[in-house]
C-alpha positions as CSV (number, residue, x, y, z in Angstrom):
1,M,31.9,91.4,-19.3
2,N,28.5,93.0,-20.1
3,H,27.8,96.1,-18.2
4,K,24.3,97.5,-17.8
5,K,23.8,101.1,-18.9
6,E,23.2,102.3,-15.2
7,D,26.4,100.6,-13.8
8,I,28.8,102.8,-11.9
9,D,32.2,101.5,-10.8
10,F,34.6,103.0,-8.3
11,V,38.3,103.3,-9.0
12,I,40.7,103.9,-6.1
13,T,44.5,104.0,-6.1
14,W,46.6,103.0,-3.0
15,V,50.1,102.9,-2.1
16,D,51.7,101.1,0.8
17,G,54.5,103.7,1.6
18,N,56.1,101.0,4.0
19,D,56.5,98.1,1.3
20,P,60.3,97.5,1.5
21,K,60.4,96.5,-2.2
22,W,58.4,99.5,-3.4
23,L,60.7,101.8,-1.3
24,E,63.7,100.3,-2.5
25,E,62.6,100.8,-6.2
26,R,61.5,104.4,-5.5
27,N,64.7,105.4,-3.9
28,H,66.6,103.8,-6.7
29,Y,64.9,105.6,-9.4
30,A,64.7,109.0,-7.4
31,T,68.7,108.8,-7.4
32,L,68.8,108.5,-11.3
33,E,66.9,111.8,-11.6
34,H,68.7,114.9,-12.3
35,R,65.8,117.4,-12.6
36,D,62.9,118.6,-10.4
37,I,60.5,115.7,-9.6
38,D,57.7,115.4,-7.0
39,N,59.0,112.8,-4.6
40,N,57.6,114.1,-1.4
41,S,57.0,111.4,1.2
42,A,53.7,112.9,2.3
43,R,52.4,111.5,-1.2
44,F,53.3,107.9,0.0
45,R,52.8,107.6,3.6
46,D,50.1,105.4,5.0
47,W,47.5,107.1,7.3
48,D,46.0,103.5,8.1
49,M,42.4,104.8,7.1
50,L,41.9,102.8,4.0
51,R,39.5,100.3,5.8
52,Y,37.1,103.4,6.7
53,W,37.1,104.1,2.9
54,F,35.6,100.6,2.3
55,R,33.4,100.7,5.3
56,G,31.9,104.2,3.8
57,V,31.5,102.6,0.6
58,E,29.6,99.7,1.8
59,K,27.4,101.7,4.2
60,F,26.8,104.9,2.2
61,A,27.0,103.7,-1.4
62,P,25.8,99.9,-1.5
63,W,24.8,100.6,-5.1
64,V,28.2,100.7,-6.5
65,N,28.5,98.0,-9.2
66,R,32.4,97.1,-8.8
67,I,35.4,98.6,-7.0
68,F,38.5,98.7,-8.9
69,F,41.4,98.8,-6.3
70,V,44.6,100.1,-8.2
71,T,47.9,99.2,-6.8
72,Y,51.6,98.7,-7.3
73,G,51.1,95.2,-6.2
74,H,50.9,95.4,-2.4
75,L,47.7,94.7,-0.6
76,P,46.5,95.5,2.9
77,E,46.7,92.3,4.9
78,W,43.2,92.7,6.0
79,L,41.5,93.1,2.6
80,N,39.1,90.5,1.4
81,T,40.3,90.1,-2.0
82,N,37.5,87.4,-2.6
83,H,34.6,90.0,-2.4
84,P,32.6,89.7,-5.6
85,K,32.5,93.4,-6.0
86,L,36.3,94.0,-5.7
87,V,38.8,94.0,-8.5
88,V,42.5,94.1,-7.7
89,V,44.3,95.8,-10.5
90,K,48.0,95.9,-10.6
91,H,49.9,98.6,-12.6
92,E,51.1,95.7,-14.9
93,D,47.7,95.0,-15.8
94,F,46.9,98.2,-17.6
95,I,50.2,100.0,-18.2
96,P,52.7,99.0,-20.7
97,N,55.6,97.0,-19.1
98,Q,58.4,99.1,-20.6
99,Y,57.2,102.0,-18.4
100,L,57.3,100.2,-15.3
101,P,57.7,100.7,-12.1
102,T,56.2,104.2,-12.1
103,F,55.7,106.5,-9.3
104,N,53.8,109.1,-11.3
105,S,50.1,109.2,-10.3
106,Q,49.3,111.3,-13.3
107,L,50.5,108.6,-15.8
108,I,48.5,106.0,-13.8
109,E,45.4,108.1,-13.9
110,F,45.5,108.5,-17.7
111,N,45.6,104.9,-18.2
112,F,42.5,104.0,-16.4
113,C,40.7,103.5,-19.9
114,N,42.8,100.3,-20.2
115,I,41.6,98.7,-17.2
116,K,39.8,95.4,-18.2
117,D,36.0,95.4,-17.6
118,L,35.8,98.9,-16.1
119,S,32.3,100.3,-17.0
120,E,31.7,103.3,-19.1
121,K,30.6,105.5,-16.0
122,F,33.1,105.4,-13.1
123,V,33.8,107.6,-10.1
124,Y,37.7,108.0,-9.2
125,F,38.7,108.2,-5.8
126,N,42.1,109.1,-4.4
127,D,42.6,107.2,-1.2
128,D,42.4,110.4,1.0
129,M,38.6,110.8,-0.2
130,F,36.0,109.3,2.2
131,L,32.2,108.9,2.2
132,L,30.6,110.0,5.4
133,N,27.0,109.9,4.7
134,D,24.5,108.4,2.4
135,V,25.1,109.2,-1.3
136,K,23.0,108.2,-4.2
137,P,24.2,107.4,-7.9
138,E,22.7,111.0,-9.0
139,R,25.4,112.6,-6.9
140,F,28.1,111.4,-9.5
141,F,26.0,110.7,-12.7
142,K,22.5,111.9,-14.1
143,D,21.0,111.3,-17.6
144,G,24.3,109.3,-18.4
145,L,26.6,112.2,-17.8
146,P,28.8,113.1,-14.8
147,C,27.5,115.6,-12.2
148,D,30.1,118.6,-11.7
149,L,30.4,122.3,-11.3
150,G,31.1,124.5,-14.4
151,G,33.1,127.1,-13.0
152,M,35.9,129.3,-14.2
153,E,38.7,130.9,-12.2
154,V,41.8,132.9,-12.9
155,M,45.1,130.8,-12.1
156,G,47.9,132.4,-10.3
157,H,50.8,133.9,-12.2
158,S,53.6,133.2,-9.7
159,R,56.1,130.5,-10.5
160,P,54.2,127.3,-10.3
161,D,55.1,123.9,-8.6
162,I,55.1,120.8,-10.5
163,F,51.3,120.2,-9.8
164,D,50.4,123.7,-10.6
165,S,52.4,123.6,-13.8
166,S,50.5,120.3,-14.8
167,V,47.1,122.3,-14.2
168,F,48.4,125.2,-16.4
169,L,49.2,122.7,-19.2
170,A,45.8,120.9,-19.0
171,T,44.2,124.3,-19.5
172,A,46.3,125.0,-22.2
173,L,45.3,122.1,-24.0
174,I,41.5,122.8,-23.4
175,N,42.2,126.2,-24.9
176,K,43.9,124.5,-28.0
177,H,41.1,122.2,-28.8
178,F,38.0,124.3,-27.6
179,D,36.8,127.8,-28.5
180,K,35.6,129.2,-25.1
181,K,32.8,131.3,-26.3
182,T,31.4,128.7,-28.4
183,A,31.8,126.1,-25.8
184,I,29.8,128.1,-23.2
185,S,27.3,129.5,-25.6
186,K,26.4,126.0,-26.6
187,N,25.6,125.3,-22.8
188,L,24.5,128.4,-21.3
189,S,22.3,126.8,-18.7
190,K,25.1,124.8,-17.4
191,W,27.8,127.5,-17.2
192,Y,25.0,130.0,-15.6
193,S,23.3,127.5,-13.5
194,L,21.0,128.4,-10.5
195,K,22.6,125.4,-8.9
196,Y,25.5,127.5,-8.0
197,P,24.5,131.3,-8.2
198,G,28.0,132.5,-6.8
199,I,29.8,130.6,-9.4
200,T,27.4,131.8,-12.2
201,S,28.2,135.2,-11.3
202,N,32.1,134.8,-11.4
203,N,31.5,133.2,-14.8
204,F,29.5,136.2,-16.0
205,H,32.4,138.5,-15.0
206,L,34.9,136.2,-17.1
207,R,32.7,136.0,-20.1
208,R,34.8,138.4,-22.1
209,L,37.9,136.6,-21.9
210,N,38.7,134.8,-25.2
211,K,40.3,131.8,-23.5
212,F,39.4,129.6,-20.4
213,P,41.5,131.3,-17.7
214,G,41.3,128.1,-15.7
215,F,38.7,126.0,-13.8
216,I,37.6,125.8,-10.2
217,M,39.4,122.9,-8.5
218,N,37.4,119.8,-7.6
219,H,39.1,117.8,-4.7
220,F,36.3,115.4,-4.5
221,P,35.5,111.8,-6.1
222,Q,35.0,112.6,-9.9
223,G,32.9,111.0,-12.3
224,Y,34.3,110.3,-15.7
225,L,33.2,108.5,-18.9
226,K,35.4,106.1,-20.8
227,H,34.8,107.9,-24.2
228,T,36.2,111.0,-22.6
229,Y,39.5,109.3,-22.1
230,E,39.1,108.0,-26.0
231,E,38.5,111.5,-27.0
232,V,41.3,113.0,-25.0
233,W,43.8,110.4,-26.1
234,N,42.8,110.8,-29.7
235,H,43.3,114.7,-29.6
236,C,46.3,114.9,-27.0
237,G,47.9,111.6,-27.3
238,D,51.4,112.9,-28.3
239,D,51.3,115.4,-25.2
240,L,50.3,112.8,-22.9
241,K,52.7,110.1,-24.3
242,R,55.6,112.3,-23.1
243,M,54.7,111.4,-19.4
244,Y,55.5,107.9,-19.9
245,L,59.4,108.7,-19.5
246,N,58.7,110.4,-16.1
247,K,58.9,108.0,-13.2
248,F,57.7,110.7,-10.8
249,R,55.5,113.6,-11.3
250,S,57.6,116.3,-13.2
251,Y,57.6,119.6,-14.9
252,G,55.9,119.0,-18.3
253,D,53.4,116.5,-16.9
254,I,49.7,117.0,-17.6
255,C,47.2,116.9,-14.8
256,I,44.5,114.4,-14.8
257,W,42.0,117.0,-14.5
258,L,42.4,117.7,-18.1
259,L,39.7,114.8,-18.5
260,R,37.4,116.8,-16.4
261,Y,38.0,120.0,-18.2
262,W,37.3,118.2,-21.3
263,Q,34.0,117.1,-20.2
264,L,33.0,120.7,-19.1
265,A,34.0,122.2,-22.4
266,S,32.4,119.6,-24.1
267,G,29.2,120.2,-22.1
268,N,29.2,116.5,-21.2
269,F,28.2,117.3,-17.5
270,I,25.1,118.0,-15.4
271,P,25.4,121.0,-13.1
272,Y,25.9,120.1,-9.5
273,N,27.4,122.4,-6.6
274,I,30.1,120.0,-5.5
275,F,30.7,122.3,-2.3
276,K,27.2,121.6,-1.1
277,D,28.0,118.1,0.2
278,G,31.9,117.9,0.0
279,Q,34.6,119.3,2.4
280,Y,38.3,119.7,1.5
281,C,40.8,119.7,4.4
282,N,44.4,120.0,4.7
283,I,45.7,118.0,7.6
284,E,47.8,120.1,9.9
285,D,48.3,120.2,13.7
286,E,46.4,123.4,14.1
287,T,43.4,122.0,12.1
288,I,43.3,118.5,13.3
289,E,40.6,118.8,16.0
290,E,38.5,120.7,13.7
291,I,38.7,118.1,10.9
292,S,37.9,115.4,13.6
293,E,34.8,117.0,14.5
294,L,33.8,117.3,10.9
295,I,34.1,113.6,10.5
296,I,32.4,112.7,13.7
297,Q,29.4,115.0,13.3
298,Q,29.1,114.0,9.4
299,K,28.5,117.5,8.4
300,K,29.2,116.4,4.7
301,K,28.8,113.4,2.8
302,L,32.2,113.5,1.2
303,I,35.5,114.6,2.8
304,C,39.0,114.9,1.3
305,L,41.9,114.9,3.7
306,N,45.0,116.3,2.1
307,D,48.3,115.2,3.5
308,T,50.6,118.3,3.5
309,P,54.4,118.3,3.3
310,I,54.6,120.7,6.3
311,K,56.1,119.3,9.6
312,M,53.5,117.8,11.6
313,D,53.1,115.4,14.6
314,F,51.9,112.6,12.1
315,E,51.4,109.8,14.7
316,N,49.2,111.8,16.9
317,N,47.2,113.2,14.1
318,K,46.7,109.6,12.6
319,R,45.4,108.5,15.9
320,I,42.8,111.3,16.2
321,L,41.6,110.7,12.5
322,C,41.3,107.0,13.0
323,N,39.4,107.6,16.2
324,A,37.0,109.9,14.7
325,F,36.4,107.7,11.7
326,D,35.9,104.8,14.2
327,R,33.0,106.7,15.8
328,V,31.2,107.0,12.5
329,L,32.2,103.5,11.0
330,P,33.2,101.3,14.0
331,N,32.1,98.0,12.4
332,K,34.0,95.6,9.9
333,C,32.7,95.4,6.5
334,S,32.4,92.7,4.2
335,F,35.7,93.9,2.5
336,E,37.6,93.2,5.6
337,L,38.7,89.8,6.7
């Protein structure tokens, strides 16, 4: 497929946590593990909100070139798989068969570069990230580069969990391959941008550190360049290949944010305050009404609804969130049968 220079694809991963075959395989491999793994059910349960993701994309980002829907193999029964913009991608289509099945999201994400016909510029969505208002291509890419926030922060030093550990390792690899002072001096206007004055001030305070202490987290749809994947694999391939043996997220894995950090350290980004139009929320009983109002009032263009492992009234919270989305996106879209 010949892509135009301005083409921007979306990639979204999805799991049907109720699929009997998938559950059987997950449980089988989980019993074989004799080390700490991330097998929390909150990572896989279905909030039944995927249809609102597609409705939001059609209404608020009609300019998208194609949508690559990445899945273990299962599909929502309502999904229009014949839609001209939709490409269903199974794990077996881009991950070597000897490493399947896998339940390790980070392994899956590091292999997006192997997806056939994916454009050079693409935006990666988790299935808990939704569009709530009009977004333009320039929200994600400008002048051929991803829009992002060049911000540093000091990571905590308490014993990290599996995910935090993967972020530490990603940061360590950045410091292995980039000299912080050189990287920032080459792109002063990006690290000290008026687009995010508070972040710029924090960067100034951290300027004397010899290493990158960490990067401000981005829990929003993220723009990537395929050639960033190529660079990272060329420089860090041995480190990444070790993840292939991990069926689940495990200690020793490397966070997908390595790719984002690489773009920041390389200066391959356009300054953008991601918090200006994005809202990150942890779903809890105590916050559910507030989150519902955020959705209904469309206060932000992007929202991430993070499922948490804490005990909650799941069915009630799901009903509240679906009702809120239905207020904003009540009509079927062309991606639905």
